[in-house]
DRENPA-3360 file (N, C-alpha, C; in nm, 2 decimals, always signed):
BEGIN
1 = XXXXXXXX = +0.06/-0.09/-0.03/+0.00/-0.02/-0.02/+0.09/+0.15/-0.02 ~ +0.01/+0.26/-0.05/+0.10/+0.38/-0.05/+0.03/+0.42/+0.01 ~ +0.09/+0.58/+0.12/+0.04/+0.67/+0.17/+0.05/+0.77/+0.03 ~ -0.04/+0.85/+0.00/-0.01/+0.98/-0.10/-0.06/+1.09/-0.03 ~ +0.03/+1.20/+0.02/-0.01/+1.35/+0.11/-0.08/+1.41/-0.05 ~ -0.16/+1.48/-0.06/-0.16/+1.58/-0.17/-0.24/+1.70/-0.11 ~ -0.21/+1.81/-0.17/-0.22/+1.90/-0.14/-0.28/+2.02/-0.28 ~ -0.41/+2.06/-0.25/-0.49/+2.07/-0.40/-0.55/+2.21/-0.35;
9 = XXXXXXXX = -0.66/+2.23/-0.45/-0.74/+2.39/-0.44/-0.88/+2.33/-0.38 ~ -0.93/+2.44/-0.26/-1.02/+2.37/-0.22/-1.18/+2.45/-0.34 ~ -1.15/+2.37/-0.44/-1.27/+2.39/-0.58/-1.36/+2.30/-0.59 ~ -1.46/+2.30/-0.62/-1.51/+2.21/-0.71/-1.45/+2.11/-0.85 ~ -1.46/+2.00/-0.76/-1.36/+1.87/-0.88/-1.21/+1.91/-0.89 ~ -1.15/+1.94/-0.80/-1.03/+1.95/-0.77/-1.01/+1.78/-0.70 ~ -1.10/+1.73/-0.62/-1.02/+1.58/-0.60/-1.06/+1.47/-0.71 ~ -1.19/+1.52/-0.76/-1.15/+1.44/-0.88/-1.09/+1.44/-1.00;
17 = XXXXXXXX = -1.07/+1.54/-1.02/-0.92/+1.53/-1.08/-0.80/+1.46/-1.07 ~ -0.80/+1.48/-0.86/-0.69/+1.41/-0.80/-0.68/+1.24/-0.82 ~ -0.86/+1.18/-0.85/-0.89/+1.05/-0.87/-0.85/+1.03/-0.98 ~ -0.89/+1.08/-1.09/-0.85/+1.07/-1.21/-0.70/+1.06/-1.23 ~ -0.61/+1.11/-1.15/-0.44/+1.14/-1.18/-0.43/+1.01/-1.11 ~ -0.49/+0.98/-1.01/-0.43/+0.82/-0.97/-0.47/+0.72/-1.05 ~ -0.57/+0.76/-1.05/-0.68/+0.59/-1.13/-0.60/+0.57/-1.23 ~ -0.52/+0.72/-1.34/-0.47/+0.70/-1.48/-0.33/+0.61/-1.45;
25 = XXXXXXXX = -0.28/+0.56/-1.38/-0.16/+0.49/-1.36/-0.17/+0.41/-1.29 ~ -0.33/+0.31/-1.31/-0.39/+0.18/-1.27/-0.38/+0.15/-1.12 ~ -0.39/+0.25/-1.06/-0.38/+0.28/-0.91/-0.53/+0.25/-0.87 ~ -0.54/+0.14/-0.76/-0.70/+0.20/-0.71/-0.70/+0.23/-0.57 ~ -0.76/+0.33/-0.55/-0.76/+0.41/-0.42/-0.88/+0.30/-0.30 ~ -0.77/+0.27/-0.22/-0.84/+0.22/-0.11/-0.95/+0.38/+0.00 ~ -0.90/+0.45/+0.00/-0.97/+0.50/+0.09/-0.90/+0.70/+0.10 ~ -0.98/+0.78/+0.13/-0.91/+0.92/+0.16/-0.94/+0.98/+0.24;
33 = XXXXXXXX = -0.87/+1.07/+0.28/-0.91/+1.13/+0.43/-0.87/+1.28/+0.41 ~ -0.96/+1.38/+0.45/-0.96/+1.48/+0.45/-0.89/+1.51/+0.61 ~ -0.70/+1.56/+0.58/-0.63/+1.62/+0.71/-0.63/+1.74/+0.79 ~ -0.63/+1.82/+0.67/-0.69/+1.96/+0.69/-0.65/+2.10/+0.58 ~ -0.65/+2.19/+0.64/-0.63/+2.30/+0.54/-0.48/+2.38/+0.58 ~ -0.44/+2.41/+0.45/-0.30/+2.52/+0.50/-0.28/+2.67/+0.43 ~ -0.42/+2.66/+0.39/-0.41/+2.77/+0.35/-0.57/+2.82/+0.38 ~ -0.63/+2.94/+0.29/-0.79/+2.94/+0.27/-0.86/+2.93/+0.21;
41 = XXXXXXXX = -0.75/+2.88/+0.13/-0.81/+2.81/-0.02/-0.73/+2.66/-0.08 ~ -0.68/+2.60/+0.00/-0.58/+2.49/+0.00/-0.60/+2.40/+0.08 ~ -0.65/+2.26/+0.07/-0.70/+2.14/+0.15/-0.57/+2.02/+0.14 ~ -0.52/+1.95/+0.22/-0.49/+1.84/+0.19/-0.52/+1.73/+0.22 ~ -0.51/+1.62/+0.13/-0.60/+1.49/+0.15/-0.54/+1.37/+0.17 ~ -0.52/+1.29/+0.25/-0.42/+1.13/+0.27/-0.53/+1.10/+0.18 ~ -0.42/+0.99/+0.07/-0.51/+0.88/+0.01/-0.40/+0.77/+0.02 ~ -0.50/+0.67/+0.08/-0.41/+0.52/+0.07/-0.44/+0.43/-0.06;
49 = XXXXXXXX = -0.35/+0.39/-0.13/-0.35/+0.34/-0.25/-0.30/+0.22/-0.28 ~ -0.39/+0.15/-0.38/-0.28/+0.01/-0.42/-0.21/+0.01/-0.52 ~ -0.13/-0.01/-0.57/-0.03/-0.01/-0.72/-0.02/-0.12/-0.76 ~ -0.07/-0.16/-0.93/-0.04/-0.22/-0.95/+0.12/-0.31/-0.96 ~ +0.10/-0.42/-0.95/+0.24/-0.55/-0.96/+0.33/-0.43/-1.07 ~ +0.45/-0.41/-0.99/+0.56/-0.40/-1.05/+0.55/-0.21/-1.06 ~ +0.45/-0.15/-1.05/+0.42/+0.02/-1.07/+0.54/+0.08/-0.97 ~ +0.63/+0.21/-0.99/+0.66/+0.22/-0.92/+0.59/+0.40/-0.88;
57 = XXXXXXXX = +0.61/+0.42/-0.72/+0.57/+0.57/-0.64/+0.61/+0.71/-0.75 ~ +0.69/+0.70/-0.79/+0.72/+0.79/-0.92/+0.63/+0.81/-1.02 ~ +0.56/+0.68/-1.09/+0.48/+0.74/-1.14/+0.35/+0.79/-1.12 ~ +0.32/+0.81/-0.96/+0.21/+0.85/-0.89/+0.22/+1.01/-0.94 ~ +0.34/+1.09/-0.89/+0.41/+1.18/-0.86/+0.38/+1.24/-1.02 ~ +0.43/+1.15/-1.12/+0.46/+1.22/-1.25/+0.29/+1.26/-1.30 ~ +0.19/+1.17/-1.26/+0.04/+1.17/-1.30/+0.01/+1.31/-1.25 ~ +0.03/+1.32/-1.11/-0.01/+1.45/-1.07/+0.07/+1.57/-1.16;
65 = XXXXXXXX = +0.13/+1.55/-1.16/+0.20/+1.71/-1.22/+0.20/+1.74/-1.42 ~ +0.17/+1.60/-1.47/+0.11/+1.62/-1.61/-0.03/+1.64/-1.59 ~ -0.11/+1.63/-1.50/-0.27/+1.67/-1.52/-0.34/+1.75/-1.44 ~ -0.27/+1.74/-1.32/-0.32/+1.86/-1.21/-0.25/+1.97/-1.15 ~ -0.35/+2.02/-1.06/-0.28/+2.13/-1.03/-0.23/+2.14/-0.88 ~ -0.27/+2.03/-0.85/-0.24/+1.95/-0.70/-0.10/+1.95/-0.69 ~ -0.01/+1.92/-0.60/+0.09/+1.94/-0.51/+0.07/+1.78/-0.48 ~ +0.22/+1.69/-0.49/+0.21/+1.62/-0.42/+0.32/+1.59/-0.28;
73 = XXXXXXXX = +0.28/+1.60/-0.18/+0.35/+1.66/-0.06/+0.40/+1.56/-0.01 ~ +0.38/+1.42/+0.00/+0.46/+1.33/+0.06/+0.42/+1.19/-0.03 ~ +0.51/+1.12/+0.00/+0.45/+0.95/-0.08/+0.56/+0.85/-0.03 ~ +0.50/+0.75/+0.05/+0.59/+0.61/+0.08/+0.50/+0.50/+0.08 ~ +0.55/+0.40/+0.15/+0.50/+0.29/+0.14/+0.38/+0.24/+0.28 ~ +0.33/+0.19/+0.33/+0.24/+0.19/+0.42/+0.19/+0.11/+0.47 ~ +0.19/+0.02/+0.60/+0.10/-0.12/+0.60/-0.04/-0.13/+0.56 ~ -0.08/-0.23/+0.55/-0.20/-0.25/+0.50/-0.32/-0.26/+0.58;
81 = XXXXXXXX = -0.31/-0.25/+0.72/-0.39/-0.23/+0.82/-0.43/-0.08/+0.83 ~ -0.31/+0.01/+0.79/-0.39/+0.15/+0.83/-0.55/+0.16/+0.76 ~ -0.61/+0.29/+0.89/-0.74/+0.34/+0.79/-0.82/+0.22/+0.82 ~ -0.81/+0.09/+0.87/-0.89/+0.01/+0.90/-1.03/+0.05/+1.00 ~ -1.02/+0.13/+1.09/-1.05/+0.23/+1.19/-1.11/+0.34/+1.13 ~ -1.25/+0.44/+1.19/-1.21/+0.57/+1.15/-1.19/+0.67/+1.25 ~ -1.17/+0.79/+1.25/-1.14/+0.86/+1.38/-1.25/+0.88/+1.47 ~ -1.41/+0.90/+1.43/-1.51/+0.88/+1.50/-1.50/+0.77/+1.57;
89 = XXXXXXXX = -1.51/+0.65/+1.50/-1.50/+0.50/+1.57/-1.45/+0.47/+1.72 ~ -1.31/+0.53/+1.68/-1.20/+0.49/+1.78/-1.29/+0.59/+1.93 ~ -1.28/+0.73/+1.88/-1.33/+0.79/+1.98/-1.44/+0.76/+2.06 ~ -1.54/+0.68/+1.97/-1.66/+0.67/+2.05/-1.64/+0.53/+2.14 ~ -1.52/+0.44/+2.07/-1.47/+0.33/+2.12/-1.44/+0.36/+2.30 ~ -1.36/+0.43/+2.28/-1.22/+0.51/+2.38/-1.33/+0.58/+2.54 ~ -1.43/+0.62/+2.44/-1.50/+0.71/+2.52/-1.63/+0.60/+2.65 ~ -1.67/+0.52/+2.53/-1.75/+0.40/+2.57/-1.71/+0.28/+2.66;
97 = XXXXXXXX = -1.54/+0.29/+2.71/-1.46/+0.18/+2.72/-1.39/+0.22/+2.79 ~ -1.37/+0.35/+2.89/-1.27/+0.38/+2.94/-1.13/+0.25/+3.01 ~ -1.19/+0.21/+3.04/-1.11/+0.10/+3.11/-1.00/+0.04/+3.03 ~ -1.03/+0.04/+2.92/-0.99/+0.00/+2.76/-0.91/+0.07/+2.68 ~ -0.93/+0.22/+2.72/-0.93/+0.31/+2.60/-0.77/+0.33/+2.61 ~ -0.71/+0.29/+2.71/-0.54/+0.29/+2.65/-0.47/+0.19/+2.57 ~ -0.56/+0.02/+2.56/-0.51/-0.03/+2.44/-0.56/+0.00/+2.33 ~ -0.71/+0.06/+2.34/-0.76/+0.07/+2.23/-0.68/+0.18/+2.17;
105 = XXXXXXXX = -0.64/+0.30/+2.22/-0.53/+0.42/+2.16/-0.39/+0.31/+2.05 ~ -0.35/+0.27/+2.16/-0.27/+0.19/+2.11/-0.28/+0.10/+1.99 ~ -0.36/+0.05/+1.99/-0.40/-0.05/+1.88/-0.42/+0.04/+1.74 ~ -0.49/+0.11/+1.78/-0.58/+0.21/+1.60/-0.51/+0.36/+1.60 ~ -0.44/+0.44/+1.72/-0.46/+0.56/+1.67/-0.32/+0.56/+1.56 ~ -0.22/+0.47/+1.59/-0.12/+0.47/+1.51/-0.12/+0.47/+1.37 ~ -0.17/+0.37/+1.32/-0.24/+0.40/+1.19/-0.34/+0.46/+1.15 ~ -0.43/+0.51/+1.21/-0.53/+0.63/+1.17/-0.44/+0.76/+1.16;
113 = XXXXXXXX = -0.36/+0.80/+1.25/-0.25/+0.91/+1.24/-0.18/+0.90/+1.09 ~ -0.15/+0.76/+1.07/+0.00/+0.78/+0.99/+0.06/+0.76/+1.04 ~ +0.13/+0.68/+1.13/+0.28/+0.72/+1.24/+0.30/+0.52/+1.27 ~ +0.44/+0.50/+1.27/+0.46/+0.44/+1.31/+0.47/+0.37/+1.47 ~ +0.49/+0.46/+1.51/+0.51/+0.42/+1.68/+0.43/+0.52/+1.78 ~ +0.40/+0.50/+1.88/+0.36/+0.60/+1.97/+0.39/+0.52/+2.12 ~ +0.38/+0.59/+2.19/+0.46/+0.64/+2.36/+0.37/+0.70/+2.44 ~ +0.34/+0.71/+2.56/+0.33/+0.72/+2.73/+0.43/+0.78/+2.81;
121 = XXXXXXXX = +0.44/+0.91/+2.80/+0.56/+0.95/+2.87/+0.54/+1.03/+2.97 ~ +0.62/+0.99/+3.13/+0.55/+1.10/+3.24/+0.69/+1.20/+3.19 ~ +0.64/+1.33/+3.24/+0.73/+1.44/+3.18/+0.80/+1.50/+3.31 ~ +0.80/+1.44/+3.46/+0.80/+1.46/+3.56/+1.00/+1.43/+3.57 ~ +0.96/+1.28/+3.53/+1.13/+1.21/+3.56/+1.15/+1.11/+3.40 ~ +1.06/+1.16/+3.30/+1.10/+1.10/+3.18/+1.10/+0.92/+3.16 ~ +1.01/+0.89/+3.22/+0.99/+0.72/+3.22/+0.88/+0.71/+3.11 ~ +0.93/+0.58/+3.03/+0.84/+0.54/+2.96/+0.73/+0.48/+3.04;
129 = XXXXXXXX = +0.61/+0.50/+3.03/+0.49/+0.44/+3.07/+0.48/+0.30/+2.99 ~ +0.43/+0.38/+2.85/+0.40/+0.24/+2.80/+0.44/+0.31/+2.66 ~ +0.42/+0.17/+2.54/+0.46/+0.21/+2.41/+0.44/+0.04/+2.35 ~ +0.42/+0.10/+2.21/+0.41/-0.03/+2.08/+0.50/-0.05/+2.05 ~ +0.52/-0.23/+2.03/+0.62/-0.28/+1.97/+0.69/-0.21/+1.86 ~ +0.71/-0.11/+1.78/+0.77/-0.04/+1.68/+0.85/+0.13/+1.77 ~ +0.79/+0.14/+1.90/+0.86/+0.27/+1.91/+1.02/+0.23/+1.95 ~ +1.11/+0.34/+1.94/+1.25/+0.31/+2.01/+1.25/+0.36/+2.14;
137 = XXXXXXXX = +1.36/+0.27/+2.20/+1.35/+0.30/+2.32/+1.42/+0.38/+2.37 ~ +1.37/+0.54/+2.42/+1.35/+0.67/+2.45/+1.44/+0.66/+2.53 ~ +1.53/+0.76/+2.55/+1.62/+0.81/+2.61/+1.62/+0.91/+2.67 ~ +1.67/+0.97/+2.80/+1.61/+1.09/+2.88/+1.72/+1.21/+2.74 ~ +1.84/+1.15/+2.66/+1.85/+1.25/+2.59/+1.77/+1.28/+2.45 ~ +1.71/+1.18/+2.42/+1.62/+1.19/+2.30/+1.55/+1.26/+2.33 ~ +1.43/+1.22/+2.43/+1.35/+1.32/+2.50/+1.39/+1.45/+2.52 ~ +1.47/+1.44/+2.53/+1.49/+1.60/+2.55/+1.44/+1.71/+2.44;
145 = XXXXXXXX = +1.51/+1.62/+2.31/+1.49/+1.70/+2.20/+1.37/+1.71/+2.13 ~ +1.29/+1.67/+2.24/+1.14/+1.70/+2.19/+1.09/+1.78/+2.27 ~ +1.17/+1.86/+2.33/+1.07/+1.96/+2.46/+1.05/+2.10/+2.38 ~ +0.97/+2.12/+2.45/+0.86/+2.14/+2.59/+0.83/+2.00/+2.56 ~ +0.77/+1.96/+2.66/+0.76/+1.79/+2.65/+0.59/+1.82/+2.72 ~ +0.52/+1.92/+2.77/+0.42/+2.04/+2.83/+0.35/+2.09/+2.74 ~ +0.38/+2.14/+2.60/+0.33/+2.21/+2.49/+0.34/+2.10/+2.40 ~ +0.16/+2.12/+2.33/+0.15/+2.03/+2.19/+0.17/+2.14/+2.09;
153 = XXXXXXXX = +0.31/+2.02/+2.06/+0.39/+2.08/+1.91/+0.43/+1.92/+1.87 ~ +0.47/+1.98/+1.74/+0.57/+1.87/+1.67/+0.71/+1.92/+1.66 ~ +0.77/+1.79/+1.63/+0.91/+1.80/+1.66/+1.01/+1.69/+1.53 ~ +1.13/+1.76/+1.43/+1.15/+1.71/+1.33/+1.32/+1.66/+1.39 ~ +1.31/+1.56/+1.34/+1.45/+1.48/+1.45/+1.53/+1.40/+1.29 ~ +1.65/+1.47/+1.30/+1.73/+1.40/+1.20/+1.80/+1.27/+1.22 ~ +1.84/+1.23/+1.10/+1.88/+1.13/+1.12/+2.00/+1.03/+1.21 ~ +1.94/+0.93/+1.27/+2.05/+0.85/+1.37/+2.00/+0.96/+1.52;
161 = XXXXXXXX = +1.92/+0.98/+1.50/+1.85/+1.12/+1.65/+1.86/+0.96/+1.79 ~ +1.82/+0.83/+1.73/+1.80/+0.76/+1.81/+1.88/+0.62/+1.72 ~ +1.98/+0.55/+1.79/+2.06/+0.42/+1.71/+1.96/+0.36/+1.63 ~ +2.05/+0.37/+1.52/+1.97/+0.30/+1.37/+1.86/+0.31/+1.31 ~ +1.78/+0.49/+1.35/+1.68/+0.53/+1.28/+1.73/+0.62/+1.21 ~ +1.60/+0.64/+1.09/+1.60/+0.77/+1.03/+1.55/+0.86/+1.06 ~ +1.55/+1.01/+1.01/+1.49/+1.09/+1.03/+1.37/+1.10/+1.07 ~ +1.29/+1.15/+1.14/+1.14/+1.15/+1.19/+1.09/+1.27/+1.23;
169 = XXXXXXXX = +0.95/+1.26/+1.22/+0.87/+1.40/+1.28/+0.76/+1.33/+1.36 ~ +0.78/+1.36/+1.49/+0.71/+1.29/+1.63/+0.62/+1.44/+1.64 ~ +0.52/+1.38/+1.71/+0.39/+1.44/+1.75/+0.36/+1.44/+1.87 ~ +0.40/+1.60/+2.00/+0.44/+1.58/+2.16/+0.29/+1.62/+2.19 ~ +0.21/+1.52/+2.24/+0.11/+1.62/+2.29/+0.03/+1.55/+2.42 ~ +0.04/+1.65/+2.53/+0.03/+1.65/+2.66/-0.10/+1.58/+2.65 ~ -0.08/+1.54/+2.76/-0.26/+1.43/+2.82/-0.25/+1.38/+2.91 ~ -0.30/+1.46/+3.03/-0.33/+1.45/+3.17/-0.21/+1.54/+3.22;
177 = XXXXXXXX = -0.21/+1.49/+3.35/-0.12/+1.54/+3.48/+0.03/+1.47/+3.46 ~ +0.12/+1.52/+3.42/+0.26/+1.50/+3.41/+0.26/+1.36/+3.28 ~ +0.20/+1.36/+3.17/+0.22/+1.25/+3.10/+0.19/+1.33/+3.00 ~ +0.28/+1.25/+2.83/+0.28/+1.36/+2.73/+0.26/+1.19/+2.65 ~ +0.16/+1.23/+2.53/+0.17/+1.11/+2.45/+0.24/+1.19/+2.36 ~ +0.35/+1.05/+2.24/+0.45/+1.12/+2.17/+0.38/+0.93/+2.04 ~ +0.39/+1.04/+1.94/+0.41/+0.96/+1.78/+0.46/+0.98/+1.67 ~ +0.52/+0.90/+1.61/+0.59/+0.97/+1.57/+0.61/+0.86/+1.40;
185 = XXXXXXXX = +0.64/+0.94/+1.31/+0.61/+0.93/+1.18/+0.77/+0.88/+1.11 ~ +0.82/+0.78/+1.02/+0.96/+0.73/+0.97/+0.98/+0.88/+0.86 ~ +1.05/+0.97/+0.88/+1.03/+1.04/+0.76/+0.97/+1.15/+0.73 ~ +0.85/+1.16/+0.74/+0.73/+1.21/+0.77/+0.60/+1.17/+0.69 ~ +0.45/+1.22/+0.67/+0.48/+1.40/+0.63/+0.49/+1.45/+0.78 ~ +0.48/+1.58/+0.79/+0.49/+1.66/+0.88/+0.38/+1.65/+0.93 ~ +0.33/+1.72/+1.03/+0.20/+1.69/+1.12/+0.14/+1.82/+1.09 ~ +0.01/+1.82/+1.04/-0.06/+1.95/+1.06/-0.11/+1.98/+1.17;
193 = XXXXXXXX = -0.19/+2.13/+1.17/-0.22/+2.16/+1.31/-0.30/+2.08/+1.34 ~ -0.39/+2.04/+1.25/-0.53/+2.01/+1.24/-0.49/+1.90/+1.34 ~ -0.39/+1.81/+1.28/-0.38/+1.67/+1.32/-0.35/+1.65/+1.46 ~ -0.25/+1.74/+1.50/-0.23/+1.78/+1.65/-0.34/+1.79/+1.77 ~ -0.40/+1.86/+1.65/-0.56/+1.93/+1.84/-0.65/+1.77/+1.80 ~ -0.66/+1.70/+1.71/-0.72/+1.55/+1.67/-0.65/+1.48/+1.74 ~ -0.52/+1.47/+1.77/-0.47/+1.39/+1.87/-0.45/+1.40/+2.02 ~ -0.46/+1.58/+2.05/-0.49/+1.63/+2.15/-0.60/+1.59/+2.21;
201 = XXXXXXXX = -0.77/+1.58/+2.14/-0.84/+1.54/+2.17/-0.87/+1.44/+2.25 ~ -0.79/+1.34/+2.14/-0.78/+1.17/+2.15/-0.73/+1.14/+2.25 ~ -0.60/+1.17/+2.27/-0.54/+1.19/+2.41/-0.61/+1.18/+2.49 ~ -0.69/+1.31/+2.54/-0.79/+1.34/+2.64/-0.85/+1.23/+2.68 ~ -0.89/+1.11/+2.62/-0.94/+1.04/+2.66/-0.91/+0.93/+2.73 ~ -0.78/+0.94/+2.74/-0.66/+0.84/+2.77/-0.74/+0.84/+2.97 ~ -0.68/+0.70/+3.07/-0.80/+0.75/+3.13/-0.64/+0.83/+3.27 ~ -0.69/+0.91/+3.34/-0.64/+0.95/+3.43/-0.49/+0.90/+3.51;
209 = XXXXXXXX = -0.55/+0.75/+3.58/-0.48/+0.70/+3.64/-0.42/+0.64/+3.58 ~ -0.24/+0.64/+3.65/-0.15/+0.56/+3.59/-0.16/+0.46/+3.48 ~ -0.09/+0.46/+3.42/-0.10/+0.37/+3.31/-0.05/+0.21/+3.33 ~ +0.10/+0.22/+3.37/+0.16/+0.11/+3.42/+0.28/+0.18/+3.48 ~ +0.29/+0.06/+3.59/+0.41/+0.09/+3.74/+0.53/+0.10/+3.65 ~ +0.58/-0.01/+3.52/+0.68/+0.00/+3.42/+0.69/+0.03/+3.31 ~ +0.76/+0.06/+3.21/+0.72/+0.05/+3.09/+0.70/-0.06/+3.01 ~ +0.60/-0.11/+2.91/+0.52/-0.21/+2.89/+0.55/-0.20/+2.73;
217 = XXXX = +0.57/-0.30/+2.66/+0.56/-0.32/+2.53/+0.45/-0.32/+2.47 ~ +0.37/-0.26/+2.42/+0.27/-0.33/+2.39/+0.22/-0.36/+2.21 ~ +0.16/-0.43/+2.18/+0.16/-0.49/+2.05/+0.03/-0.37/+2.01 ~ +0.13/-0.35/+1.82/+0.01/-0.28/+1.76/+0.01/-0.30/+1.63;
% end
């Protein structure tokens, strides 16, 4: 599967033109989601696509350049299981079953926000309370690169910020008393302000009681 992030004018027909450009390469669209706005008249959409065997992602970029006024902001391969649950469904499940909100968040939120890993960290002593199986083993030095941990923002990290890791973009989302949710993307795309705000609303549904007494790798 391919994640394709596209910026286009917010005018009638723009989405249809983007879909036609994708279809012209023989690519199937599995899902499309409005991510947010980057201006008064522009919108950013994420497409999850299935390319035909042997096709290269560069073909999609060329198709947009030749036939639309839209811009490809990001393209990369992604797991097949991304986008299996909608944001409203996840919020509803977390709100309706708070005792399992943590498990639901770690299981579905990374894929929903097109991230590879997630972690919850105590902001006072930098203890990692929980993380999914793809998260790096975060040290105090690495967490320092994400400061301030008590403010909603995203951070761009260069290659080898953690041993064996490429560059990354990380959402830093305060979540209750002395806790912060971290969600990371390998390489990109960068988090839009609207994505950070949506993440903050979801993180607010995590229970206030301590998540775990010690770090615990969770499947995701």
